[in-house]
C-alpha positions as MATLAB code, in Angstrom:
seq = 'MKTGGELIVEALKANGVRRVSCVPGESYLAVLDALYDTDIEVLVCRQEGGAAMMADAWGRLTGEPGICMVTRGPGAMNASAGLHIARQDSIPMILFIGQVQRDAREREAFQEIEYRRAFTEIAKWVGEIDDPARIPEFVTRAFAVATSGRPGPVVLTLPEDMLTQKTEAVSAKPYQPVESHPGPAQLKALEDLLAKSERPIAILGGTRWSEEAVRQFQSFAERFDLPVGCSFRRQMLFDHLHPNYAGDVGIGINPSLAKEIREADLVLMIGGRFSEMPSSGYTLLEVPYPQQTLVHVYPDPGELGRVYRPDLAIAASPADFAAALEALTPAQPRRQSERTARMHQAYLTWSTPPETGPGDVQMGPIMRYIEANTAKDTIFANGAGNYATWLHRFHRFQQFNTQAAPTSGSMGYGLPAAVAAKQLFPEREVICFAGDGCFMMHGQEFATAVRYNLPIITLVINNGIYGTIRMHQERDYPGRVSSTDLTNPDFAAFARAYGGHGELVEKTEEFAGAFERARQSGKPSIIEIRLDPEAITPTRTLSQIRNG';
ca = [
      14.908   34.499   16.009;
      12.211   32.039   14.521;
       9.095   30.385   16.284;
       8.878   26.565   16.261;
       6.338   26.554   13.751;
       8.539   28.491   11.118;
      11.683   25.910   12.258;
       9.204   23.179   11.302;
       8.349   23.941    7.887;
      11.787   25.500    7.489;
      12.983   21.718    8.416;
      10.660   19.995    6.081;
      12.097   22.313    3.157;
      15.587   21.052    3.854;
      14.296   17.540    3.835;
      12.570   17.844   -0.185;
       9.128   18.250    1.025;
       6.781   19.001   -1.613;
       3.478   18.325    0.185;
       1.560   17.569    3.208;
      -2.340   16.229    3.825;
      -3.842   17.552    7.086;
      -7.258   18.223    9.181;
      -6.503   21.564   10.816;
      -6.489   21.928   14.588;
      -5.537   24.829   16.981;
      -3.106   22.630   18.711;
      -0.420   23.730   15.673;
      -1.896   26.784   13.997;
       1.530   28.181   14.149;
       2.621   25.961   11.845;
      -0.318   26.222    9.371;
       0.837   29.933    9.489;
       4.149   29.461    8.743;
       3.329   27.116    5.928;
       1.194   30.038    4.442;
       4.589   31.553    3.274;
       5.765   28.491    1.213;
       4.978   26.611   -1.804;
       4.407   23.184    0.037;
       1.362   22.339   -1.100;
      -1.578   21.477    1.440;
      -4.272   18.989    0.880;
      -6.409   20.160    3.454;
      -8.731   16.653    4.135;
     -12.204   15.860    5.744;
     -10.730   13.049    8.375;
      -7.438   12.581    9.323;
      -7.822    8.826    8.517;
      -8.212    9.734    4.958;
      -5.516   12.223    5.463;
      -2.911    9.998    7.052;
      -3.650    7.112    4.076;
      -3.352    9.947    1.567;
       0.872   10.455    3.272;
       1.128    6.481    3.523;
       0.461    6.572   -0.121;
       2.899    9.476   -1.171;
       5.402    7.321    0.726;
       4.352    4.373   -0.839;
       4.657    5.882   -4.584;
       7.723    7.756   -4.096;
       9.930    5.998   -1.316;
      10.149    9.242    0.547;
       8.169    9.860    3.698;
       4.622   10.901    3.521;
       4.069   14.112    5.430;
       0.501   14.236    7.641;
      -0.619   17.108   10.255;
      -3.192   16.761   12.424;
      -4.261   17.853   16.344;
      -3.860   16.299   19.230;
      -6.678   13.610   21.006;
      -9.725   12.581   18.523;
      -7.963   13.940   15.451;
      -4.617   11.579   16.389;
      -6.602    8.707   17.352;
      -8.459    8.887   13.760;
      -4.938    9.062   12.320;
      -3.622    6.164   14.083;
      -5.191    3.721   11.176;
      -3.343    5.136    8.548;
      -0.233    4.684   10.658;
      -0.982    1.449   11.574;
      -1.111    0.680    7.410;
       2.326    2.277    6.997;
       3.626    0.232   10.143;
       2.192   -3.365    8.416;
       3.473   -2.395    4.925;
       6.711   -0.874    5.540;
       5.686    2.467    4.170;
       8.163    5.364    5.313;
       5.820    7.994    6.996;
       5.833   11.107    9.158;
       2.687   11.952   11.453;
       2.965   15.421   13.199;
       0.094   15.638   15.907;
      -0.227   18.929   18.040;
      -0.138   18.554   21.607;
      -1.321   20.251   24.514;
       0.878   23.048   25.931;
       3.785   22.316   28.100;
       2.741   23.283   31.296;
      -0.325   21.365   31.292;
       0.559   17.727   30.587;
      -0.084   15.057   32.924;
      -3.321   16.635   34.059;
      -5.373   15.110   31.532;
      -6.062   18.347   30.082;
      -8.083   19.221   27.009;
      -7.830   15.974   24.465;
      -4.550   15.214   26.098;
      -3.218   11.882   25.115;
       0.293   10.596   26.201;
       1.657    9.514   22.554;
       4.344    7.557   23.538;
       2.328    4.886   25.446;
      -0.607    5.244   22.591;
       1.383    4.800   19.334;
       4.864    3.017   20.538;
       3.384   -0.403   19.124;
       2.621    1.012   15.507;
       5.436    3.941   15.156;
       9.189    3.182   14.427;
       9.871    5.889   16.603;
       7.637    8.640   18.761;
       9.448   12.005   20.146;
       7.822   14.768   21.329;
       9.652   17.873   21.074;
      10.006   20.373   24.353;
      12.631   22.778   22.913;
      11.867   24.597   20.040;
      15.848   24.751   19.202;
      15.992   21.103   18.757;
      13.559   20.759   16.264;
      16.113   20.785   13.193;
      17.418   17.996   14.966;
      14.224   16.152   15.475;
      12.883   16.020   12.031;
      15.887   15.104   10.561;
      16.153   12.033   12.736;
      12.602   11.470   11.626;
      12.996   10.876    8.319;
      16.183    9.205    8.682;
      13.983    6.846   11.163;
      11.404    6.384    8.731;
      13.410    5.670    5.708;
      16.047    3.569    6.852;
      15.908   -0.067    7.547;
      12.631   -1.612    7.092;
      11.187    1.670    6.585;
       7.987    3.042    8.579;
       5.813    5.443   10.413;
       7.704    7.938   13.054;
       5.307   10.341   15.054;
       6.350   13.693   16.403;
       4.296   15.738   18.956;
       4.308   19.083   19.100;
       3.383   20.647   22.068;
       1.307   24.141   21.136;
       3.491   27.005   23.371;
       6.413   25.449   21.665;
       5.475   25.940   18.477;
       4.729   29.748   19.245;
       8.178   30.366   21.061;
      10.698   32.219   19.421;
      14.145   30.914   19.527;
      17.739   30.964   17.641;
      18.341   27.619   16.097;
      20.634   25.968   13.696;
      19.978   25.455    9.754;
      18.096   22.220    9.452;
      20.383   19.881    6.860;
      18.608   17.226    5.160;
      18.601   13.655    5.987;
      20.985   11.224    4.426;
      19.290    7.756    3.210;
      20.983    4.854    4.804;
      21.904    1.861    2.278;
      22.695   -1.838    2.824;
      24.735   -3.426    0.248;
      25.287   -7.595    0.352;
      28.725   -8.621    0.578;
      30.903  -10.369   -2.108;
      30.476  -13.682   -0.096;
      26.708  -13.358   -0.088;
      26.740  -13.107   -3.560;
      29.074  -16.127   -4.458;
      26.704  -18.078   -1.968;
      23.680  -17.460   -3.277;
      25.260  -17.983   -6.671;
      26.017  -21.619   -5.872;
      22.996  -22.105   -4.485;
      21.372  -21.254   -7.883;
      23.796  -23.889   -9.634;
      22.783  -26.497   -7.681;
      18.844  -25.932   -7.636;
      16.953  -27.730   -9.597;
      13.416  -26.213   -8.542;
      13.806  -22.391   -7.386;
      11.410  -19.478   -7.240;
      11.855  -15.788   -6.240;
       8.955  -14.119   -4.502;
       9.397  -10.329   -4.109;
       7.743   -7.822   -1.907;
       8.592   -5.116    0.597;
       9.507   -1.490   -0.263;
      12.881    0.106   -0.897;
      12.541   -0.854   -4.719;
      13.169    1.733   -7.805;
      11.658    1.135  -11.347;
      15.380    0.271  -12.071;
      15.934   -2.289   -9.369;
      12.704   -3.457  -10.900;
      14.331   -3.664  -14.125;
      17.553   -4.915  -12.961;
      15.568   -7.784  -11.429;
      13.716   -9.150  -14.618;
      17.333   -9.293  -16.291;
      18.619  -11.594  -13.357;
      15.541  -13.487  -13.414;
      15.885  -13.768  -17.146;
      19.733  -15.058  -17.064;
      18.680  -17.596  -14.482;
      15.761  -18.946  -15.627;
      13.714  -18.159  -12.429;
      10.055  -17.966  -12.127;
       9.117  -14.898  -10.188;
       6.008  -14.553   -7.637;
       5.176  -10.918   -6.201;
       3.619  -10.900   -2.343;
       0.336   -9.818   -1.415;
      -0.553   -6.263   -2.889;
       3.241   -5.906   -4.561;
       2.239   -7.335   -7.695;
       3.259   -4.163   -9.538;
       6.938   -5.249   -8.958;
       7.431   -7.723  -11.488;
       5.841   -7.815  -15.303;
       2.800  -10.170  -15.408;
       2.963  -10.465  -18.899;
       6.563  -11.637  -18.778;
       7.307  -15.300  -19.560;
       8.831  -15.588  -16.025;
       5.935  -14.531  -14.231;
       4.255  -16.892  -11.847;
       1.444  -15.119  -10.144;
       0.648  -13.203   -6.677;
       1.386  -14.956   -3.583;
      -1.196  -13.557   -1.313;
      -5.055  -14.329   -0.584;
      -6.532  -16.665   -2.836;
      -3.551  -17.999   -4.397;
      -3.564  -20.059   -7.377;
      -3.401  -23.489   -6.139;
      -0.893  -24.842   -8.598;
       1.322  -21.898   -7.560;
       1.123  -23.033   -3.695;
       2.170  -26.091   -4.833;
       5.296  -25.127   -6.652;
       6.681  -23.154   -3.580;
       6.070  -25.778   -1.139;
       8.025  -28.208   -3.426;
      10.756  -25.727   -4.515;
      13.963  -26.740   -3.305;
      14.903  -23.120   -2.950;
      13.256  -19.975   -2.491;
      14.486  -16.521   -2.817;
      12.809  -14.103   -0.682;
      13.494  -10.294   -1.636;
      12.262   -7.056    0.334;
       8.976   -8.887    1.872;
       8.415  -10.237    5.726;
       6.196  -12.957    3.795;
       3.675  -12.689    7.194;
       0.432  -14.407    7.534;
      -1.279  -13.563    4.278;
       1.213  -13.700    1.764;
       2.648  -17.165    3.372;
      -0.985  -18.475    3.794;
      -1.302  -18.628    7.309;
       2.564  -19.595    7.620;
       2.081  -22.829    5.488;
       4.004  -22.064    2.301;
       7.337  -22.054    4.415;
       7.214  -23.799    7.867;
       8.319  -21.661   10.889;
      10.935  -21.145   11.724;
      12.509  -24.114    9.431;
      11.342  -24.142    5.982;
      11.767  -27.515    4.432;
      13.291  -25.183    1.174;
      16.206  -23.965    1.285;
      15.917  -19.864    2.130;
      17.632  -17.347    0.580;
      15.740  -13.888    2.463;
      17.156  -10.522    1.329;
      16.185   -7.798    3.496;
      17.251   -4.171    4.556;
      16.826   -4.535    8.478;
      18.832   -7.056   10.095;
      16.361   -7.271   13.098;
      13.781   -9.016   10.723;
      15.870  -11.690    9.242;
      15.516  -14.879   11.398;
      12.338  -13.488   12.933;
      10.221  -15.513   12.136;
      11.988  -18.164    9.153;
      15.479  -19.220    9.839;
      17.263  -18.551    6.558;
      19.857  -20.783    5.108;
      21.605  -17.212    3.936;
      20.700  -14.140    4.799;
      21.442  -10.561    3.677;
      20.912   -7.513    4.940;
      20.374   -4.887    1.763;
      17.520   -3.095    0.246;
      15.857   -4.380   -2.786;
      17.249   -1.760   -4.700;
      20.804   -2.408   -3.629;
      20.557   -6.391   -4.177;
      19.210   -5.909   -7.482;
      22.202   -3.691   -8.563;
      24.361   -6.396   -7.148;
      22.950   -9.317   -8.812;
      23.764   -7.256  -12.592;
      27.310   -8.742  -11.613;
      25.878  -12.758  -11.547;
      25.809  -14.953  -14.322;
      24.811  -18.558  -14.579;
      27.809  -20.836  -15.427;
      26.435  -21.728  -18.806;
      23.387  -19.490  -20.680;
      19.790  -20.926  -19.560;
      16.782  -20.900  -21.760;
      13.641  -20.647  -20.398;
      12.619  -24.294  -19.162;
       9.616  -26.292  -19.485;
       8.759  -25.595  -15.361;
       9.005  -21.564  -15.765;
       6.595  -21.726  -18.727;
       4.182  -24.279  -17.044;
       3.802  -21.978  -13.973;
       3.766  -18.787  -16.356;
       0.915  -20.527  -18.399;
      -0.842  -21.646  -15.081;
      -0.740  -17.784  -14.123;
      -2.317  -16.555  -17.626;
      -5.217  -19.232  -16.935;
      -5.837  -18.426  -13.534;
      -6.037  -14.561  -14.365;
      -8.548  -14.759  -17.115;
     -11.899  -13.475  -16.289;
     -15.067  -15.814  -16.178;
     -17.865  -15.279  -18.560;
     -20.761  -15.328  -16.406;
     -21.742  -15.399  -12.698;
     -25.032  -14.577  -11.216;
     -27.107  -11.577  -11.814;
     -27.605   -8.856  -14.106;
     -24.044   -7.238  -13.950;
     -20.844   -9.669  -15.070;
     -17.311   -8.760  -13.475;
     -15.878  -10.735  -15.718;
     -16.548   -8.702  -19.170;
     -15.873   -5.554  -16.593;
     -12.253   -6.505  -16.013;
     -11.951   -7.186  -19.672;
     -13.062   -3.957  -21.153;
     -10.385   -2.341  -18.078;
      -7.557   -4.425  -19.081;
      -8.045   -3.413  -22.932;
      -8.801    0.196  -22.126;
      -6.224    1.535  -20.070;
      -2.634    2.130  -20.102;
       0.180    0.317  -18.482;
       1.282    3.462  -16.238;
      -2.481    3.504  -14.966;
      -2.346    3.453  -11.017;
      -5.221    0.859   -8.910;
      -5.939    1.737   -5.523;
      -8.028   -0.387   -3.466;
      -9.113   -1.173    0.193;
     -10.311   -4.085    1.876;
     -12.628   -6.416    0.508;
     -14.038   -9.489   -1.730;
     -14.288   -6.934   -4.322;
     -10.611   -6.720   -4.493;
     -10.482   -9.820   -5.597;
     -11.126   -8.561   -9.483;
      -8.751   -6.083   -9.420;
      -5.821   -8.513   -7.787;
      -7.011  -11.513   -9.492;
      -7.532  -10.366  -13.266;
      -5.644   -7.051  -13.600;
      -2.308   -8.070  -15.034;
       0.086   -5.306  -13.648;
       3.031   -4.185  -16.085;
       4.721   -1.629  -14.525;
       6.165   -0.224  -11.315;
       4.306    2.488   -9.502;
       0.613    1.210  -10.402;
      -0.068   -0.030   -7.526;
      -1.614    1.472   -3.988;
      -3.239   -1.225   -1.794;
      -2.456   -2.105    2.038;
      -1.422   -5.484    3.247;
      -2.944   -4.469    6.503;
      -6.291   -5.393    4.771;
      -7.598   -1.877    6.164;
     -11.219   -0.756    4.825;
     -11.220    2.616    3.322;
      -7.672    3.166    1.832;
      -9.044    3.047   -1.765;
      -9.976    6.402   -1.759;
      -7.655    8.617   -0.044;
      -4.687    6.321   -1.923;
      -6.356    7.408   -5.300;
      -6.698   10.986   -4.419;
      -2.820   11.286   -3.173;
      -1.982    9.213   -6.475;
      -3.510   11.787   -8.624;
      -2.042   14.754   -7.304;
       1.241   12.880   -7.022;
       0.903   12.306  -10.533;
      -1.587   14.236  -12.167;
      -0.825   13.020  -15.959;
      -1.599    9.698  -15.279;
      -4.992    7.888  -15.104;
      -5.942    6.599  -11.223;
      -8.639    4.166  -10.909;
     -10.057    3.151   -7.720;
     -11.741    0.230   -6.804;
     -13.967   -0.011   -3.189;
     -16.727   -2.356   -2.240;
     -19.700   -0.102   -0.707;
     -18.671   -0.682    3.218;
     -15.241    0.163    2.097;
     -16.139    3.240    0.325;
     -18.327    4.300    3.257;
     -15.332    4.280    5.430;
     -13.464    7.247    3.770;
     -15.993    8.527    1.108;
     -15.995   11.879    2.494;
     -12.561   12.489    0.575;
     -14.320   12.524   -2.590;
     -14.666   16.224   -1.397;
     -11.039   16.543   -1.502;
     -10.649   15.161   -4.886;
     -13.340   17.448   -6.062;
     -11.874   20.689   -4.213;
      -8.537   19.995   -5.676;
      -9.951   19.199   -9.122;
      -8.522   15.411   -9.145;
      -9.923   13.472  -11.708;
     -10.047   10.536  -10.347;
     -12.502    7.465  -11.184;
     -13.917    5.183   -8.485;
     -15.655    2.051   -8.937;
     -18.023    1.344   -5.928;
     -18.924   -2.423   -6.392;
     -22.211   -2.246   -4.397;
     -23.346   -5.518   -3.052;
     -25.188   -4.592   -0.174;
     -23.207   -6.473    2.473;
     -20.057   -6.571    4.278;
     -19.045   -9.020    1.792;
     -15.968  -10.900    3.265;
     -17.655  -11.152    6.432;
     -20.910  -12.519    5.379;
     -18.633  -14.910    3.007;
     -17.126  -16.256    6.534;
     -20.880  -15.868    8.487;
     -22.117  -17.975    5.660;
     -19.185  -20.596    5.952;
     -19.258  -20.694    9.780;
     -22.834  -20.065   10.666;
     -25.046  -21.072    7.470;
     -28.221  -19.575    7.724;
     -27.496  -17.447   10.880;
     -27.124  -14.143    8.867;
     -26.370  -11.095   11.279;
     -24.606   -7.802   11.076;
     -23.873   -7.964    7.510;
     -26.443   -6.162    5.755;
     -26.066   -2.472    4.358;
     -28.514    0.238    3.838;
     -26.147    2.057    1.048;
     -27.233    6.051   -0.395;
     -27.216    6.381   -3.997;
     -23.715    6.300   -5.190;
     -24.104    8.408   -8.353;
     -26.159   11.052   -6.501;
     -23.485   10.943   -4.056;
     -20.686   11.855   -6.497;
     -23.008   14.255   -8.004;
     -24.220   15.987   -4.670;
     -19.995   16.522   -4.006;
     -19.632   18.372   -7.313;
     -18.287   15.207   -9.209;
     -19.960   12.929  -12.132;
     -21.601    9.706  -11.271;
     -22.987    7.364  -13.019;
     -24.989    4.084  -12.498;
     -24.457    0.420  -14.101;
     -27.085   -2.362  -13.415;
     -26.439   -4.266  -16.565;
     -23.333   -5.431  -17.978;
     -23.233   -3.715  -20.976;
     -23.588   -0.612  -19.635;
     -20.041   -0.061  -18.416;
     -18.347    0.743  -21.062;
     -20.242    3.944  -21.653;
     -20.388    4.662  -18.131;
     -16.755    4.658  -17.704;
     -15.935    6.441  -20.738;
     -18.395    9.380  -19.754;
     -16.723    9.486  -16.568;
     -13.147    9.658  -18.105;
     -14.321   12.468  -20.718;
     -16.268   14.300  -17.579;
     -12.914   15.618  -16.257;
     -14.194   15.520  -12.539;
     -13.854   12.700   -9.946;
     -16.267   10.158  -10.681;
     -17.941    7.322   -9.364;
     -19.186    4.633  -11.013;
     -21.521    2.412   -8.944;
     -21.806   -1.153  -10.284;
     -24.602   -3.012   -8.485;
     -23.385   -6.447   -7.985;
     -25.490   -9.527   -7.099;
     -24.626  -10.571   -3.301;
     -24.336  -14.113   -4.696;
     -21.318  -13.281   -6.805;
     -19.028  -13.226   -3.689;
     -16.082  -14.744   -5.504;
     -15.220  -15.119   -8.699;
     -15.933  -18.872   -8.671;
     -18.745  -19.449   -5.832;
     -22.183  -18.112   -4.729;
     -22.873  -17.226   -1.737;
     -25.342  -20.420   -1.636;
     -22.463  -22.537   -2.693;
     -20.417  -21.472    0.585;
     -23.561  -21.650    2.708;
     -24.461  -25.245    1.653;
     -20.534  -26.324    1.853;
];
């Protein structure tokens, strides 16, 4: 006879769970008590949104469901921000929510919410476990749903009294990942399309990749002289210094790359949905019938043809598809064409940081320093804001699993993601980019980094405004500034107050020393970079935007 809480933990262990993030609550104390006797690591966070984002980051960097536990009502709604990120990014994640006791449901009991109505839009499945004997069934199903087809978040709610009830139950068995494979006829059709194509391009995105799949696809691109772009915030899927790399296909795309995609005669889209941001508002490919021949490879058949009608649809995970590509060889050996070389050179030019800009701090030289003084396996995390352009455009990713950033454009993601990444890969350096507005969304998770001795380095790029919104405001309502100015704390003092290391950079030349001192401190660190608000983008100032 075991309690529901004990059965939840047994099912987690059976499915290979090594860590959970949480904010504790009385509604699931029985689960916390059962975790006490296991080797599952528990990261106690300061707000449920940060805890959910940490679980998302674990799922993003491992391909296995990240696990988050929160209490009912306010706790669950705080966590919904991370749930939405996982949904739009196709990240496997399971959110366990403590629920009111069974005999109080439908009475608007204390903190009661009906989660099926609340979360069905942003979760793949929302279930509530009424009978503790069914816990092994529900939990293993949650793992299978979160990882199969298009991965995504699952919500399981746990009535408080169910967790303390004792029962007999079968032992949980681990879930089996479901893979989808390309068929021989589809591979032959792809081979024929490539043979006829004169201006092909591949665009990589989504999840369910692996280091081996990235290597296999790189080899395929070399054999077929295929230029390769990476979708928005999935840049680590192809080595940026490889001669076949053409650039990132996202917000602020290189105009020359956008032109190449529009003029391509074959687009091979693998793993991604090519939603609004990477498609430049659905303009790079026309909806629903692209002018280019479109081959769309995606693990969920329900997404194939949902927005774009492909000429060849292949239901397969990127990892399985990349493995199958090893059997394909062009009819005659190909060398790198002038077109592929031109596209790579255009990327190198586009990703070279500018030398100067307004103010005493220049982000271009700072980015060059970071590029020259970090290892290939450094993990970069960020949230949303104009500051992220400096990372996305000017950092040249060279290795798989070095990027944690939300395609949903959610502010506040970078710091929790960096905490999760450092906990997962303690031997690797982890750098978080955040704006002043972005950082303050989940800045309290810096306390989590300090508590668990996770020496991340956070760059807070402080321009005193909600930069992206201010940029749009100056463009659309010039001279009518409202609601976008910020009053900020001393971020270096903030870090020290939490027990970390703090630095302030007010001139470009101060950055190198501040970065090395942060690195040598062995503590979670914040480097506040005071950036002139005029430096709103790498190429345009606020005044230029205001004046058209």
